[in-house]
C-alpha positions, 0 to 999 in steps of 0.5 A: 584563699589559696590554702595550699600555700598557707604559711609559706612566706606569708606576713603575720599580722597582729591585731589591735584594739580594745574591746569596748564595755557597756553602752549602747551602739555597735560593738567596739573594735576587738583583738584576735587574742581577746576573741579567742581568750573569750571563747569558752573551754578554749585556752590560748597556749601560744600567742602571735609570734612576732620573730621575723623570718621564722616560718610559723604557719599559725598565730595562736595555739589553743587548747579546746576542751571537748568532753574529757579531751583537750584538743590542740587547734592552730589559729590564724586569721586574714584580711581582703588585700588593703584592708585592716579588718579581719575577714577570714580564718583558718583553724587546723590540727596537726593530722590529716584525719581529724578524730570527732573530738578534733572536728568539735575543736575545730568548729568551736574555734571557727564559730566562736571567732566568727561570732566574736569578729562578725556578730552580725554575719554569724547567724548566716553560718548557723546551720552548718556547725553541727553537721560539720562537727559529726561529718567524716571529713576524710570521705571526700578528696580535696577542699570542701566548701559551702557558701552561706549567704555572705560567709563561706565556710570550708573544710579539708577532706583527704589531701585537701590542706597543706600547711608549710609542706604537711597535710593537715585537717582544717576549717576556714570561714570567710566573710565580706572585707570591712564587715567585722570588728577585729581590726590588724595593726602590723607587728612592731619590727624587733629591735626597731 
């Protein structure tokens, strides 16, 4: 994932599908919106912007309750080339150096969406979340990441993530393509 260019000229896709309730078998398809809205302490404040040509570097803005604070987190997800199944996400805050509560909010969103979209793979990343929430990301220069079996988790140190021309603090998660339950559908062309 080329994070230095995230948000410039990228096509934003919407997710489709219905969360299937009850019954046995594997979990059914889930929309990105439903995955975010299902996270405890998370409120979606902006949904997918379908205006073509608008320079939007995220698909959802959410508020995450961390103690007595509500932190704003910007979120988007992606898929491997030629795939309709989500296998990556990025969440970021609009500052280059995240506060402790902003780091907790980023971790809550990333962990929650990974669990919703790739429930079979989520346990592989379990060991990293507590440390990332406490760790001072600005202590290291550039993008940091670790491979946890099939799941890769990355976070931005100083000068580690540039979104739409701005240095920000963020967190990414990637897992093998085709292994999740959140799927994409192209956003319909406005007026057509």
